C-alpha positions as CSV (number, residue, x, y, z in Angstrom):
1,M,-41.7,5.7,34.1
2,S,-38.5,7.0,32.6
3,A,-37.6,6.3,29.1
4,T,-34.9,3.8,28.4
5,H,-32.1,5.1,26.2
6,T,-30.2,2.6,24.2
7,T,-27.0,3.2,22.3
8,P,-27.3,2.3,18.7
9,R,-24.8,-0.4,17.6
10,P,-22.2,0.8,15.1
11,T,-22.8,-0.5,11.6
12,A,-20.2,-2.7,9.9
13,A,-19.4,0.1,7.5
14,A,-18.6,2.4,10.4
15,T,-16.0,0.0,11.8
16,T,-14.1,-0.7,8.6
17,T,-10.8,1.0,7.9
18,P,-8.8,1.2,4.7
19,L,-6.4,-1.4,6.2
20,S,-9.2,-3.8,7.0
21,R,-10.7,-3.5,3.6
22,M,-7.5,-4.0,1.8
23,T,-6.7,-7.0,4.1
24,S,-10.0,-8.6,3.3
25,L,-9.5,-8.1,-0.4
26,A,-5.9,-9.4,-0.2
27,R,-7.1,-12.7,1.5
28,A,-9.6,-13.2,-1.3
29,E,-6.9,-12.5,-3.9
30,L,-4.6,-14.9,-2.2
31,T,-7.2,-17.7,-2.5
32,L,-7.6,-16.9,-6.2
33,L,-3.9,-16.9,-6.8
34,G,-3.6,-20.3,-5.1
35,R,-6.0,-21.7,-7.7
36,T,-4.0,-20.4,-10.7
37,R,-1.3,-23.0,-11.5
38,G,0.4,-20.9,-14.1
39,A,0.7,-17.9,-11.8
40,L,2.0,-20.1,-9.0
41,F,4.6,-21.7,-11.3
42,A,5.8,-18.2,-12.4
43,A,5.8,-16.9,-8.9
44,L,7.4,-19.7,-7.0
45,F,9.4,-21.9,-9.3
46,V,10.9,-19.6,-12.0
47,P,12.7,-17.2,-9.7
48,L,14.3,-20.1,-7.9
49,V,15.7,-21.7,-11.1
50,M,16.9,-18.6,-13.0
51,P,19.8,-17.7,-10.7
52,V,21.3,-21.1,-11.6
53,S,21.5,-19.9,-15.2
54,V,23.2,-16.7,-14.2
55,R,25.8,-18.6,-12.2
56,A,26.5,-20.9,-15.2
57,A,26.8,-17.8,-17.5
58,S,29.1,-16.1,-15.1
59,E,31.8,-18.7,-15.7
60,D,32.6,-17.1,-19.1
61,M,32.8,-13.5,-17.8
62,D,35.7,-11.5,-16.5
63,L,33.9,-10.6,-13.2
64,A,37.1,-9.9,-11.4
65,G,37.9,-7.2,-13.9
66,A,34.6,-5.6,-13.1
67,G,35.3,-5.8,-9.3
68,L,32.6,-8.5,-8.8
69,S,32.3,-12.1,-7.8
70,T,29.9,-14.8,-8.8
71,G,28.0,-14.2,-5.6
72,T,27.6,-10.4,-6.1
73,L,26.3,-11.1,-9.6
74,V,23.9,-13.9,-8.8
75,L,22.4,-12.4,-5.6
76,P,21.0,-9.1,-7.1
77,A,19.9,-11.1,-10.2
78,A,17.9,-13.4,-7.9
79,V,16.1,-10.4,-6.4
80,G,15.4,-9.1,-9.9
81,F,14.0,-12.4,-11.1
82,S,11.7,-12.5,-8.1
83,L,10.4,-9.0,-8.7
84,L,9.9,-9.7,-12.4
85,F,8.1,-13.1,-12.2
86,A,6.6,-13.3,-8.7
87,V,5.3,-9.7,-8.6
88,Y,5.2,-7.9,-12.0
89,S,4.2,-10.8,-14.3
90,V,1.7,-12.3,-11.8
91,L,0.0,-9.0,-11.2
92,V,-0.4,-8.1,-14.8
93,G,-2.4,-11.3,-15.2
94,A,-4.3,-10.7,-12.0
95,F,-5.4,-7.1,-12.9
96,V,-6.5,-8.1,-16.4
97,V,-8.4,-11.2,-15.4
98,R,-10.2,-9.5,-12.5
99,R,-11.1,-6.7,-14.9
100,E,-12.4,-9.0,-17.6
101,E,-14.4,-11.0,-15.0
102,L,-16.0,-7.7,-13.8
103,V,-14.5,-8.1,-10.3
104,L,-12.9,-4.7,-10.3
105,K,-16.2,-3.1,-11.5
106,R,-18.1,-4.7,-8.6
107,L,-15.5,-3.7,-6.1
108,R,-15.8,-0.1,-7.1
109,T,-19.5,-0.1,-6.1
110,G,-18.6,-0.8,-2.5
111,E,-16.6,1.0,0.2
112,L,-13.2,0.3,-1.4
113,R,-11.5,3.2,-3.0
114,D,-9.6,2.8,-6.3
115,V,-6.2,2.9,-4.6
116,E,-7.4,0.3,-2.0
117,I,-8.5,-2.0,-4.8
118,L,-5.2,-1.8,-6.5
119,A,-3.2,-2.2,-3.3
120,G,-5.3,-5.0,-2.0
121,T,-5.1,-6.9,-5.2
122,S,-1.3,-6.4,-5.3
123,L,-0.6,-7.4,-1.7
124,P,-0.4,-11.2,-2.0
125,A,2.0,-11.0,-4.9
126,V,4.1,-8.3,-3.2
127,L,4.4,-10.2,0.0
128,T,5.2,-13.4,-1.9
129,G,7.9,-11.5,-3.8
130,L,9.3,-10.0,-0.5
131,A,9.4,-13.4,1.2
132,Q,11.1,-15.0,-1.9
133,C,13.6,-12.2,-2.2
134,L,14.6,-12.6,1.5
135,L,14.9,-16.4,1.0
136,L,17.0,-16.0,-2.1
137,V,19.3,-13.4,-0.5
138,V,19.9,-15.6,2.5
139,G,20.4,-18.7,0.3
140,C,22.8,-17.0,-2.1
141,A,24.8,-15.4,0.8
142,V,25.2,-18.8,2.5
143,L,25.8,-21.0,-0.6
144,M,28.3,-18.6,-2.2
145,D,30.0,-17.6,1.1
146,L,29.2,-13.9,0.9
147,S,30.0,-11.6,3.7
148,A,27.4,-9.4,5.3
149,P,26.3,-6.4,3.2
150,S,28.5,-3.3,3.6
151,A,25.5,-0.9,3.3
152,P,22.4,-2.9,4.3
153,H,20.2,0.2,4.1
154,L,20.8,0.4,0.3
155,V,19.8,-3.3,0.0
156,V,16.6,-2.7,1.9
157,L,15.9,0.5,-0.1
158,G,16.5,-1.2,-3.4
159,L,14.2,-4.1,-2.5
160,L,11.3,-1.8,-1.3
161,L,11.6,0.4,-4.4
162,G,11.6,-2.7,-6.6
163,L,8.4,-4.1,-5.0
164,V,6.6,-0.8,-5.3
165,M,7.8,-0.3,-8.9
166,S,6.9,-3.8,-10.0
167,A,3.3,-3.5,-8.7
168,A,2.9,0.0,-10.3
169,L,4.4,-1.1,-13.6
170,A,2.1,-4.2,-13.6
171,A,-1.0,-2.0,-13.2
172,A,0.3,0.2,-16.0
173,T,0.9,-2.8,-18.3
174,A,-2.5,-4.1,-17.5
175,S,-4.0,-0.8,-18.8
176,F,-2.9,-1.8,-22.3
177,T,-3.6,-5.5,-22.1
178,R,-6.8,-6.6,-23.7
179,T,-7.4,-10.2,-22.5
180,G,-6.2,-12.7,-20.0
181,E,-4.5,-14.6,-22.8
182,S,-2.6,-11.5,-24.0
183,A,-1.5,-10.9,-20.3
184,Q,1.0,-13.7,-20.9
185,V,2.6,-11.7,-23.7
186,T,2.5,-8.0,-22.8
187,P,4.9,-8.4,-19.8
188,M,7.5,-10.0,-22.1
189,P,9.2,-6.8,-23.4
190,L,10.0,-5.6,-19.9
191,L,11.0,-9.1,-18.8
192,M,13.5,-9.6,-21.6
193,V,14.9,-6.0,-21.6
194,S,15.4,-6.2,-17.8
195,M,17.1,-9.6,-17.8
196,I,19.5,-8.6,-20.6
197,G,20.2,-5.0,-19.9
198,S,19.6,-4.4,-16.1
199,G,22.8,-6.1,-14.9
200,M,21.2,-9.4,-14.1
201,F,22.9,-11.7,-16.6
202,A,25.8,-9.4,-17.2
203,P,27.0,-6.5,-15.1
204,L,26.9,-3.0,-16.7
205,E,30.6,-2.7,-16.2
206,L,31.1,-5.2,-19.0
207,F,29.2,-3.0,-21.5
208,P,30.7,0.0,-23.4
209,D,30.3,3.2,-21.4
210,R,27.7,4.7,-23.8
211,V,25.6,1.5,-23.8
212,A,25.9,1.3,-20.0
213,S,24.7,4.8,-19.6
214,V,21.5,4.0,-21.5
215,L,20.9,0.7,-19.7
216,E,21.2,2.6,-16.4
217,L,17.8,4.2,-17.2
218,L,15.9,0.9,-17.5
219,P,13.3,0.3,-14.7
220,L,15.0,-2.6,-12.9
221,T,18.6,-1.3,-13.2
222,P,18.5,1.0,-10.2
223,V,17.1,-1.8,-8.1
224,V,19.9,-4.2,-9.1
225,T,22.4,-1.3,-8.7
226,L,21.3,-0.6,-5.1
227,V,21.2,-4.2,-4.0
228,R,24.6,-5.0,-5.5
229,G,26.2,-1.7,-4.3
230,G,24.7,-2.2,-0.9
231,W,26.3,-5.6,-0.7
232,T,29.8,-4.7,-2.1
233,G,30.0,-1.2,-0.6
234,D,31.4,0.2,-3.9
235,L,28.4,2.4,-4.6
236,S,29.2,6.1,-4.1
237,A,26.6,8.6,-2.7
238,Y,26.3,10.1,-6.2
239,E,25.6,6.8,-7.8
240,A,23.1,5.8,-5.1
241,L,21.2,9.1,-5.5
242,G,21.2,8.6,-9.3
243,A,19.7,5.1,-8.9
244,L,17.2,6.4,-6.4
245,A,16.1,9.2,-8.7
246,T,15.7,6.7,-11.7
247,A,13.6,4.3,-9.6
248,M,11.4,7.1,-8.3
249,A,11.0,8.5,-11.8
250,W,9.7,5.1,-13.1
251,I,7.3,4.8,-10.2
252,L,5.9,8.2,-10.9
253,I,5.6,7.4,-14.6
254,A,3.8,4.2,-13.8
255,V,1.4,5.9,-11.3
256,F,0.6,8.6,-13.9
257,A,-0.1,5.9,-16.6
258,V,-2.4,4.0,-14.2
259,R,-4.3,7.2,-13.2
260,R,-4.6,8.2,-16.9
261,W,-5.3,4.9,-18.7
262,F,-6.2,2.1,-16.2
263,R,-9.5,0.5,-17.1
264,W,-11.9,-0.9,-14.6
265,E,-14.3,-2.5,-17.0
266,P,-13.6,-5.0,-19.8
267,R,-12.1,-3.6,-23.0
268,R,-14.4,-3.9,-26.0
């Protein structure tokens, strides 16, 4: 009698991929995000309301002298608000709370690599921010009668860089945030500085040249610059490359900070 050979079944571990692992983690994170009312409020409501304040403030500005209109001021600001509140602020709290609850520590004992844990945790907020940015862009364009963007590739580039930068800066900020309660405070400096100095409430053209040259180096400024310049078509190649270099520099700084100081266990 001949021996019967059977092919061993592949184990579950052998069939998993980085994408499947991150997707599973993202689904779990999305469920947790849906149970956090404060995070949902910040992610869904605040970015939709803040552009109204920008539009009201623009009535007292000489936008025509800066070569802008109300629409080209409000639209990039709406994108900036979504990145700040729906992605950056929400993720700072998510990283800190998951760390304090030992979730990150337990995840590291499994198949997930560190970058997969961070990416999977970030994915729901990033996708929420992306969907919200697209909704706000379409809404602002229709309600304010804006024409199609002159350089749509710059708008897309600015949005993608903003999403990556917001997630990376959130992880870096979480590195220095001790508790879930303090996670409501530590994002505030970047939120305030960005709203005031990154061209969201007032375009940089209205600032003195020396002040504007400093404000151009803020993290969110290149994102606003690329989105606005892509829509108006007034951004030169030199200015676009400068904004791209500034955004990439902040992403690299944030990644370095995460690799150097991010904590996977509760701070004592």
